[in-house]
BATI-704854 format. One line per 4 residues: number of its first residue (from 0); their letters; for each residue x, y, z of N, C-alpha, C. Coordinates in nm, 2 decimals. Layout:
! BATI-704854
NUM> a> X/Y/Z/X/Y/Z/X/Y/Z; ...
This chain:
! BATI-704854
0> mkpv> 0.08/-0.12/-0.01/0.00/0.00/0.00/0.08/0.12/0.00; 0.04/0.22/-0.07/0.12/0.35/-0.09/0.11/0.42/0.06; 0.23/0.47/0.11/0.22/0.55/0.24/0.13/0.68/0.23; 0.06/0.70/0.33/-0.02/0.81/0.35/0.06/0.93/0.41
4> vkne> 0.06/1.05/0.34/0.15/1.16/0.39/0.05/1.26/0.44; 0.12/1.36/0.50/0.04/1.47/0.57/-0.06/1.55/0.49; -0.01/1.58/0.37/-0.10/1.67/0.28/-0.23/1.58/0.24; -0.22/1.45/0.24/-0.33/1.36/0.22/-0.44/1.36/0.34
8> iida> -0.37/1.37/0.45/-0.47/1.38/0.57/-0.54/1.52/0.58; -0.46/1.61/0.54/-0.52/1.75/0.55/-0.63/1.77/0.44; -0.60/1.72/0.34/-0.71/1.73/0.23/-0.83/1.64/0.26; -0.83/1.53/0.32/-0.92/1.43/0.37/-1.01/1.50/0.47
12> vkkv> -0.94/1.55/0.57/-1.03/1.61/0.69/-1.10/1.74/0.64; -1.04/1.82/0.55/-1.10/1.93/0.50/-1.22/1.89/0.41; -1.21/1.78/0.34/-1.33/1.74/0.25/-1.45/1.69/0.35; -1.42/1.65/0.45/-1.53/1.59/0.55/-1.59/1.73/0.63
16> gltk> -1.52/1.84/0.62/-1.59/1.95/0.68/-1.51/2.03/0.78; -1.40/1.97/0.81/-1.32/2.04/0.92/-1.26/2.16/0.88; -1.25/2.28/0.94/-1.22/2.40/0.89/-1.14/2.47/1.01; -1.07/2.58/0.96/-1.00/2.67/1.07/-1.10/2.73/1.17
20> gdsv> -1.04/2.71/1.29/-1.14/2.77/1.40/-1.23/2.66/1.46; -1.23/2.55/1.40/-1.33/2.45/1.46/-1.28/2.40/1.60; -1.38/2.36/1.68/-1.34/2.29/1.81/-1.39/2.14/1.77; -1.31/2.04/1.78/-1.34/1.91/1.73/-1.29/1.80/1.84
24> mvht> -1.38/1.70/1.85/-1.35/1.58/1.93/-1.30/1.48/1.83; -1.18/1.42/1.84/-1.12/1.34/1.74/-1.10/1.20/1.80; -1.16/1.10/1.73/-1.13/0.96/1.77/-1.07/0.89/1.65; -0.95/0.83/1.67/-0.88/0.78/1.56/-0.81/0.65/1.58
28> slsq> -0.80/0.56/1.48/-0.73/0.43/1.48/-0.61/0.45/1.38; -0.50/0.46/1.42/-0.38/0.49/1.33/-0.36/0.35/1.25; -0.38/0.24/1.30/-0.36/0.11/1.22/-0.46/0.10/1.11; -0.58/0.15/1.13/-0.68/0.14/1.02/-0.65/0.22/0.90
32> igyv> -0.58/0.32/0.92/-0.54/0.40/0.80/-0.45/0.33/0.71; -0.35/0.25/0.78/-0.25/0.19/0.70/-0.12/0.24/0.73; -0.02/0.26/0.64/0.10/0.31/0.67/0.11/0.47/0.66; 0.10/0.53/0.77/0.11/0.67/0.77/0.25/0.72/0.78
36> cgga> 0.31/0.79/0.69/0.46/0.83/0.70/0.47/0.94/0.82; 0.52/0.90/0.92/0.54/0.98/1.04/0.44/0.94/1.14; 0.36/0.85/1.13/0.27/0.78/1.23/0.19/0.89/1.28; 0.16/0.87/1.42/0.08/0.96/1.51/0.12/1.11/1.50
40> qtvi> 0.25/1.14/1.49/0.28/1.27/1.48/0.24/1.35/1.36; 0.23/1.28/1.24/0.19/1.34/1.12/0.04/1.36/1.13; -0.04/1.26/1.19/-0.18/1.28/1.20/-0.22/1.41/1.29; -0.15/1.42/1.40/-0.17/1.55/1.49/-0.13/1.67/1.42
44> eali> -0.01/1.67/1.36/0.03/1.79/1.28/-0.06/1.83/1.18; -0.12/1.74/1.11/-0.22/1.75/0.99/-0.34/1.83/1.07; -0.40/1.77/1.17/-0.52/1.82/1.24/-0.49/1.96/1.30; -0.38/2.00/1.34/-0.34/2.14/1.40/-0.34/2.22/1.28
48> evvg> -0.28/2.18/1.16/-0.26/2.27/1.05/-0.42/2.31/1.00; -0.50/2.23/1.01/-0.64/2.25/0.95/-0.71/2.35/1.04; -0.72/2.31/1.19/-0.79/2.40/1.27/-0.73/2.54/1.31; -0.59/2.52/1.30/-0.52/2.64/1.34/-0.52/2.68/1.49
52> qegt> -0.43/2.79/1.52/-0.42/2.82/1.66/-0.56/2.86/1.72; -0.65/2.92/1.62/-0.78/2.97/1.68/-0.88/2.85/1.69; -0.83/2.72/1.66/-0.92/2.61/1.68/-0.87/2.52/1.79; -0.96/2.42/1.83/-0.92/2.34/1.93/-0.94/2.18/1.89
56> immp> -0.85/2.10/1.94/-0.87/1.97/1.92/-0.87/1.88/2.05; -0.95/1.80/2.07/-0.97/1.72/2.19/-0.98/1.57/2.15; -0.92/1.49/2.24/-0.92/1.35/2.22/-0.93/1.28/2.34; -0.99/1.17/2.34/-1.01/1.08/2.48/-0.88/1.03/2.53
60> tqsw> -0.84/1.04/2.64/-0.71/0.99/2.70/-0.74/0.91/2.83; -0.85/0.82/2.81/-0.89/0.75/2.93/-0.78/0.65/2.97; -0.78/0.64/3.10/-0.70/0.53/3.17/-0.80/0.45/3.25; -0.88/0.38/3.19/-0.99/0.31/3.26/-0.94/0.18/3.35
64> knld> -0.81/0.15/3.33/-0.76/0.05/3.40/-0.75/0.09/3.56; -0.76/0.22/3.58/-0.77/0.29/3.71/-0.91/0.28/3.76; -0.98/0.16/3.76/-1.11/0.13/3.81/-1.10/0.01/3.89; -1.20/-0.01/3.97/-1.21/-0.13/4.05/-1.22/-0.25/3.97
68> pdtg> -1.14/-0.36/4.02/-1.14/-0.50/3.95/-1.28/-0.55/3.92; -1.38/-0.52/4.02/-1.51/-0.57/3.99/-1.58/-0.51/3.88; -1.54/-0.43/3.83/-1.59/-0.37/3.70/-1.56/-0.46/3.57; -1.47/-0.55/3.59/-1.41/-0.63/3.49/-1.29/-0.58/3.40
72> vhwd> -1.23/-0.46/3.45/-1.11/-0.41/3.37/-0.99/-0.49/3.40; -0.98/-0.56/3.51/-0.87/-0.65/3.53/-0.90/-0.78/3.51; -0.94/-0.83/3.40/-1.00/-0.96/3.38/-0.88/-1.07/3.39; -0.76/-1.03/3.38/-0.65/-1.12/3.37/-0.59/-1.14/3.51
76> vdeq> -0.66/-1.10/3.61/-0.61/-1.11/3.74/-0.72/-1.19/3.83; -0.70/-1.29/3.90/-0.78/-1.38/3.96/-0.85/-1.28/4.08; -0.97/-1.31/4.11/-1.03/-1.24/4.21/-0.98/-1.23/4.35; -0.91/-1.33/4.38/-0.83/-1.35/4.51/-0.72/-1.24/4.53
80> ywni> -0.69/-1.19/4.41/-0.58/-1.09/4.42/-0.62/-0.95/4.40; -0.75/-0.92/4.39/-0.80/-0.79/4.35/-0.76/-0.69/4.46; -0.75/-0.72/4.57/-0.72/-0.64/4.69/-0.57/-0.57/4.67; -0.50/-0.66/4.61/-0.36/-0.61/4.59/-0.36/-0.51/4.47
84> iren> -0.45/-0.51/4.38/-0.46/-0.39/4.28/-0.53/-0.27/4.35; -0.63/-0.29/4.43/-0.69/-0.19/4.52/-0.59/-0.11/4.60; -0.49/-0.18/4.65/-0.39/-0.12/4.74/-0.27/-0.06/4.67; -0.24/-0.10/4.55/-0.12/-0.07/4.49/-0.12/0.00/4.35
88> wpay> -0.25/0.01/4.29/-0.25/0.07/4.15/-0.20/0.22/4.18; -0.12/0.26/4.08/-0.07/0.40/4.10/-0.17/0.50/4.09; -0.15/0.61/4.16/-0.26/0.72/4.16/-0.25/0.79/4.02; -0.36/0.84/3.98/-0.36/0.91/3.85/-0.27/1.03/3.86
92> dkki> -0.19/1.05/3.76/-0.10/1.16/3.73/-0.12/1.21/3.59; -0.19/1.32/3.56/-0.22/1.35/3.43/-0.10/1.37/3.33; 0.00/1.40/3.40/0.14/1.42/3.33/0.20/1.28/3.27; 0.18/1.18/3.35/0.25/1.05/3.31/0.16/0.93/3.31
96> tptn> 0.03/0.94/3.37/-0.05/0.81/3.35/-0.08/0.78/3.20; -0.05/0.66/3.15/-0.08/0.63/3.02/-0.22/0.61/2.98; -0.25/0.62/2.86/-0.39/0.59/2.81/-0.41/0.44/2.82; -0.54/0.40/2.81/-0.56/0.26/2.79/-0.65/0.23/2.67
100> tmga> -0.62/0.16/2.57/-0.66/0.13/2.44/-0.73/0.26/2.37; -0.65/0.37/2.39/-0.71/0.49/2.32/-0.65/0.52/2.18; -0.53/0.43/2.16/-0.46/0.43/2.03/-0.34/0.51/2.05; -0.25/0.49/1.95/-0.12/0.57/1.94/-0.12/0.72/1.93
104> taem> -0.23/0.77/1.86/-0.24/0.91/1.84/-0.28/0.97/1.96; -0.39/0.92/2.04/-0.43/0.99/2.16/-0.31/0.98/2.27; -0.24/0.86/2.27/-0.13/0.86/2.36/-0.01/0.96/2.33; 0.01/0.99/2.20/0.11/1.09/2.18/0.05/1.23/2.20
108> frqw> -0.08/1.25/2.17/-0.14/1.38/2.18/-0.15/1.43/2.33; -0.17/1.34/2.43/-0.18/1.38/2.56/-0.03/1.43/2.61; 0.08/1.42/2.53/0.20/1.46/2.57/0.24/1.57/2.48; 0.16/1.61/2.39/0.19/1.71/2.29/0.23/1.85/2.35
112> pgal> 0.32/1.94/2.30/0.34/2.06/2.35/0.21/2.15/2.34; 0.17/2.20/2.47/0.07/2.28/2.48/-0.06/2.22/2.51; -0.06/2.08/2.49/-0.18/2.00/2.52/-0.21/2.00/2.67; -0.34/2.01/2.72/-0.37/2.01/2.85/-0.46/1.88/2.88
116> rsdh> -0.45/1.82/2.99/-0.54/1.70/3.03/-0.62/1.70/3.15; -0.73/1.66/3.13/-0.83/1.68/3.25/-0.80/1.59/3.36; -0.86/1.62/3.47/-0.83/1.54/3.60/-0.89/1.42/3.64; -0.99/1.37/3.55/-1.06/1.26/3.58/-0.96/1.14/3.58
120> pars> -0.94/1.04/3.69/-0.84/0.95/3.69/-0.88/0.83/3.59; -0.99/0.82/3.54/-1.02/0.71/3.46/-1.08/0.74/3.32; -1.14/0.86/3.32/-1.21/0.90/3.19/-1.16/1.04/3.13; -1.04/1.08/3.14/-0.98/1.20/3.11/-0.98/1.21/2.97
124> vaaw> -0.97/1.36/2.91/-0.95/1.40/2.78/-0.83/1.48/2.78; -0.77/1.50/2.67/-0.66/1.61/2.64/-0.72/1.70/2.53; -0.67/1.82/2.54/-0.73/1.92/2.43/-0.60/2.01/2.42; -0.60/2.06/2.29/-0.49/2.17/2.25/-0.57/2.27/2.18
128> geha> -0.51/2.39/2.21/-0.58/2.52/2.12/-0.66/2.61/2.20; -0.73/2.69/2.14/-0.80/2.81/2.19/-0.88/2.77/2.32; -0.95/2.67/2.32/-1.04/2.64/2.43/-1.00/2.51/2.50; -0.87/2.48/2.50/-0.82/2.35/2.58/-0.84/2.37/2.72
132> kylt> -0.81/2.50/2.79/-0.83/2.51/2.92/-0.98/2.49/2.97; -1.06/2.55/2.90/-1.19/2.56/2.93/-1.26/2.41/2.92; -1.21/2.32/2.82/-1.27/2.19/2.80/-1.21/2.09/2.91; -1.09/2.11/2.95/-1.03/2.02/3.05/-1.03/2.05/3.18
136> enhn> -1.07/2.18/3.22/-1.06/2.21/3.37/-1.19/2.17/3.45; -1.17/2.14/3.57/-1.29/2.10/3.65/-1.35/1.98/3.60; -1.29/1.88/3.57/-1.35/1.75/3.52/-1.39/1.67/3.64; -1.50/1.69/3.69/-1.56/1.63/3.82/-1.56/1.49/3.82
140> lcdi> -1.51/1.39/3.92/-1.53/1.26/3.92/-1.67/1.20/3.89; -1.77/1.28/3.93/-1.92/1.22/3.94/-1.97/1.28/3.82; -1.90/1.36/3.73/-1.98/1.40/3.60/-1.88/1.36/3.49; -1.88/1.24/3.45/-1.78/1.20/3.35/-1.83/1.25/3.21
144> fged> -1.95/1.23/3.19/-1.98/1.27/3.04/-2.10/1.36/3.05; -2.13/1.44/3.17/-2.25/1.52/3.16/-2.24/1.65/3.12; -2.32/1.75/3.17/-2.33/1.88/3.11/-2.20/1.96/3.14; -2.12/1.96/3.24/-2.01/2.03/3.28/-1.88/1.95/3.26
148> spvg> -1.90/1.84/3.18/-1.78/1.75/3.15/-1.72/1.80/3.02; -1.60/1.77/2.97/-1.54/1.81/2.85/-1.64/1.79/2.73; -1.71/1.67/2.71/-1.81/1.65/2.60/-1.92/1.74/2.62; -1.98/1.78/2.74/-2.08/1.87/2.76/-2.04/2.01/2.73
152> klyk> -1.91/2.06/2.75/-1.86/2.18/2.72/-1.85/2.19/2.57; -1.80/2.10/2.49/-1.78/2.08/2.35/-1.92/2.12/2.29; -2.03/2.06/2.35/-2.16/2.10/2.31/-2.20/2.25/2.30; -2.15/2.30/2.42/-2.18/2.44/2.43/-2.10/2.53/2.33
156> lngk> -1.98/2.47/2.29/-1.90/2.54/2.19/-1.95/2.52/2.04; -2.05/2.43/2.02/-2.11/2.39/1.90/-2.00/2.32/1.82; -1.92/2.22/1.89/-1.82/2.16/1.82/-1.84/2.05/1.74; -1.75/1.98/1.67/-1.77/1.87/1.57/-1.71/1.75/1.63
160> vlli> -1.74/1.64/1.56/-1.68/1.52/1.60/-1.62/1.46/1.48; -1.49/1.40/1.47/-1.43/1.35/1.36/-1.39/1.21/1.40; -1.44/1.12/1.32/-1.40/0.98/1.33/-1.32/0.92/1.23; -1.19/0.88/1.27/-1.09/0.84/1.17/-1.07/0.68/1.18
164> gvdy> -1.12/0.60/1.10/-1.11/0.45/1.11/-1.18/0.40/1.23; -1.27/0.46/1.29/-1.35/0.39/1.40/-1.49/0.40/1.38; -1.57/0.33/1.45/-1.71/0.34/1.45/-1.77/0.42/1.57; -1.91/0.42/1.58/-1.98/0.50/1.66/-1.96/0.46/1.82
168> dknt> -1.91/0.32/1.83/-1.89/0.28/1.96/-1.78/0.33/2.04; -1.69/0.42/1.95/-1.57/0.49/2.01/-1.62/0.65/2.02; -1.75/0.68/1.99/-1.80/0.81/1.99/-1.84/0.86/2.12; -1.76/0.92/2.19/-1.77/0.95/2.32/-1.88/1.05/2.36
172> sihl> -1.90/1.13/2.25/-2.00/1.23/2.27/-2.15/1.19/2.29; -2.17/1.05/2.24/-2.31/0.99/2.26/-2.34/0.97/2.41; -2.23/0.95/2.51/-2.24/0.96/2.64/-2.32/1.08/2.69; -2.30/1.19/2.63/-2.37/1.31/2.68/-2.51/1.29/2.66
176> adar> -2.56/1.23/2.56/-2.70/1.21/2.52/-2.73/1.10/2.63; -2.67/1.01/2.66/-2.69/0.91/2.77/-2.73/0.98/2.91; -2.65/1.07/2.92/-2.67/1.15/3.06/-2.79/1.24/3.05; -2.84/1.29/2.93/-2.94/1.37/2.93/-3.08/1.29/2.91
180> aeyk> -3.07/1.18/2.85/-3.19/1.11/2.82/-3.26/1.05/2.95; -3.39/1.02/2.94/-3.46/0.95/3.05/-3.50/0.83/3.00; -3.47/0.71/3.06/-3.52/0.59/3.04/-3.52/0.50/3.16; -3.59/0.39/3.15/-3.61/0.31/3.29/-3.49/0.24/3.34
184> skhn> -3.41/0.20/3.26/-3.29/0.12/3.31/-3.17/0.23/3.36; -3.19/0.35/3.34/-3.08/0.46/3.36/-3.05/0.44/3.52; -2.93/0.44/3.56/-2.89/0.42/3.70/-2.75/0.47/3.73; -2.72/0.51/3.84/-2.59/0.54/3.89/-2.51/0.43/3.94
188> tieh> -2.38/0.43/3.95/-2.29/0.32/4.00/-2.19/0.38/4.09; -2.12/0.32/4.17/-2.01/0.35/4.25/-1.88/0.30/4.18; -1.81/0.39/4.14/-1.66/0.36/4.09/-1.56/0.40/4.18; -1.44/0.33/4.17/-1.33/0.37/4.24/-1.21/0.38/4.17
192> savv> -1.11/0.47/4.20/-0.99/0.51/4.14/-0.90/0.54/4.22; -0.76/0.52/4.20/-0.65/0.57/4.28/-0.63/0.72/4.24; -0.62/0.81/4.34/-0.60/0.94/4.31/-0.51/1.00/4.43; -0.47/1.12/4.42/-0.39/1.18/4.53/-0.46/1.28/4.59
196> edgk> -0.50/1.28/4.72/-0.57/1.37/4.81/-0.46/1.41/4.92; -0.46/1.53/4.94/-0.37/1.59/5.04/-0.23/1.52/5.04; -0.18/1.50/4.92/-0.05/1.46/4.91/-0.03/1.31/4.93; -0.15/1.24/4.94/-0.13/1.08/4.96/-0.22/1.01/4.87
200> rvwk> -0.17/0.89/4.83/-0.25/0.81/4.74/-0.36/0.75/4.81; -0.48/0.76/4.75/-0.60/0.70/4.83/-0.69/0.63/4.71; -0.77/0.52/4.76/-0.85/0.45/4.68/-0.99/0.51/4.68; -1.03/0.61/4.60/-1.13/0.70/4.61/-1.26/0.63/4.55
204> ayet> -1.37/0.65/4.62/-1.51/0.60/4.57/-1.59/0.73/4.54; -1.65/0.71/4.42/-1.73/0.82/4.38/-1.85/0.78/4.30; -1.96/0.84/4.31/-2.10/0.79/4.23/-2.09/0.86/4.09; -2.13/0.79/4.00/-2.15/0.85/3.86/-2.24/0.78/3.79
208> lfvd> -2.28/0.82/3.66/-2.38/0.75/3.58/-2.30/0.63/3.53; -2.38/0.52/3.54/-2.33/0.39/3.46/-2.31/0.41/3.32; -2.18/0.38/3.28/-2.15/0.40/3.15/-2.20/0.29/3.05; -2.28/0.32/2.96/-2.33/0.21/2.87/-2.31/0.24/2.72
212> gedf> -2.24/0.18/2.64/-2.23/0.22/2.50/-2.25/0.11/2.41; -2.33/0.00/2.46/-2.35/-0.12/2.37/-2.44/-0.09/2.24; -2.52/0.01/2.25/-2.61/0.04/2.12/-2.56/0.16/2.05; -2.43/0.20/2.07/-2.38/0.33/2.00/-2.38/0.31/1.85
216> veig> -2.32/0.19/1.81/-2.32/0.16/1.66/-2.45/0.16/1.60; -2.56/0.11/1.67/-2.69/0.11/1.63/-2.74/0.26/1.62; -2.72/0.34/1.72/-2.76/0.48/1.72/-2.69/0.54/1.59; -2.56/0.52/1.57/-2.49/0.59/1.46/-2.56/0.55/1.33
220> kafe> -2.60/0.43/1.30/-2.65/0.39/1.18/-2.79/0.46/1.17; -2.86/0.47/1.26/-2.99/0.54/1.26/-2.97/0.69/1.24; -2.87/0.75/1.30/-2.83/0.90/1.28/-2.79/0.92/1.14; -2.72/0.83/1.07/-2.67/0.87/0.93/-2.80/0.85/0.84
224> kqha> -2.91/0.78/0.87/-3.03/0.77/0.79/-3.09/0.90/0.78; -3.08/0.99/0.89/-3.16/1.11/0.90/-3.06/1.24/0.88; -2.93/1.22/0.89/-2.85/1.32/0.88/-2.73/1.30/0.79; -2.69/1.41/0.71/-2.60/1.39/0.61/-2.46/1.40/0.67
228> vkke> -2.40/1.28/0.69/-2.26/1.28/0.75/-2.15/1.28/0.64; -2.06/1.37/0.64/-1.97/1.38/0.53/-1.86/1.25/0.56; -1.82/1.18/0.44/-1.74/1.07/0.45/-1.63/1.08/0.35; -1.53/1.03/0.38/-1.40/1.04/0.30/-1.31/0.93/0.32
232> klgn> -1.23/0.87/0.23/-1.14/0.77/0.24/-1.01/0.83/0.27; -0.93/0.75/0.35/-0.78/0.81/0.38/-0.70/0.66/0.41; -0.64/0.63/0.31/-0.58/0.50/0.32/-0.67/0.41/0.31; -0.67/0.30/0.41/-0.78/0.21/0.42/-0.88/0.25/0.53
236> aelk> -0.88/0.36/0.58/-0.98/0.40/0.67/-1.09/0.49/0.62; -1.20/0.50/0.67/-1.31/0.59/0.65/-1.30/0.70/0.75; -1.31/0.83/0.70/-1.34/0.94/0.78/-1.48/0.98/0.78; -1.53/1.03/0.90/-1.67/1.07/0.90/-1.66/1.20/1.01
240> cmtq> -1.73/1.30/0.97/-1.74/1.42/1.04/-1.89/1.47/1.07; -1.93/1.50/1.18/-2.06/1.55/1.21/-2.05/1.66/1.32; -2.16/1.73/1.31/-2.18/1.84/1.43/-2.23/1.77/1.55; -2.15/1.79/1.66/-2.18/1.72/1.79/-2.32/1.74/1.85
244> rdlv> -2.38/1.86/1.82/-2.51/1.90/1.87/-2.62/1.81/1.79; -2.60/1.80/1.66/-2.68/1.71/1.57/-2.69/1.58/1.64; -2.57/1.52/1.66/-2.56/1.39/1.71/-2.62/1.37/1.85; -2.58/1.45/1.94/-2.63/1.43/2.07/-2.80/1.45/2.08
248> dfsv> -2.84/1.56/2.01/-2.98/1.57/2.02/-3.06/1.45/1.95; -3.00/1.40/1.85/-3.08/1.27/1.78/-3.06/1.16/1.87; -2.94/1.15/1.95/-2.92/1.03/2.03/-3.02/1.04/2.15; -3.04/1.15/2.21/-3.13/1.16/2.32/-3.26/1.10/2.29
252> twie> -3.31/1.15/2.18/-3.46/1.10/2.13/-3.44/0.95/2.11; -3.34/0.89/2.04/-3.32/0.76/2.01/-3.33/0.68/2.14; -3.25/0.72/2.22/-3.24/0.64/2.35/-3.36/0.63/2.42; -3.42/0.75/2.44/-3.54/0.76/2.51/-3.66/0.65/2.44
256> knrk> -3.65/0.65/2.33/-3.75/0.57/2.24/-3.71/0.42/2.24; -3.58/0.39/2.24/-3.55/0.26/2.22/-3.50/0.17/2.34; -3.44/0.24/2.42/-3.39/0.17/2.54/-3.49/0.13/2.64; -3.48/0.02/2.69/-3.58/-0.05/2.78/-3.54/-0.03/2.93
């Protein structure tokens, strides 16, 4: 396969509707594109060149391994050893804590010069650009994806969502719809993460909305039947770009109608 270069990435994201000054949540799978000349660095540089200094890029930098083993995130450890994890998992440090399965681009992006990362120990985001501070500050443990979370703030900015080689199951913005929608099975849960409080590592309990994304691909298919989502090929990957408000508003209605 022919290597993908920066100018091709720039052309592709412009064709799907990304422009200078945009605020955009980006979800990307580098491996799905194919051979990118320069890898994650090239992808990030291309995105920055398109939105410019007056724009903002946000990516998920979740470290969900920093959750209690009873959630299933430590499936490779026998239950008899779970307390060892609870007592020893490193406290979240937004400067060094790595991402979990967010991809090579997000992992590089969290360390990008000028990028800021939110304080949530398991569900953080990183952002670069004009609104980076606004998007990442005060990410409350109990408000992972709600109104005052990074995705809620992106909604207020009338931002966009860009999918590069991934489907709607990776589309974090639909969780904002989940937080807004009313349906019978909606419920809160108690999560635990290792954090630093008063200079000491503690295993912190906090209540938050139960995170459920099992129907997100189905929501995405329904959304595309009613909304024009711009698409473009980049290497082996498909790019999709949409207005976040359109997606969230549609998803609220869909969830309330279809979730039992």
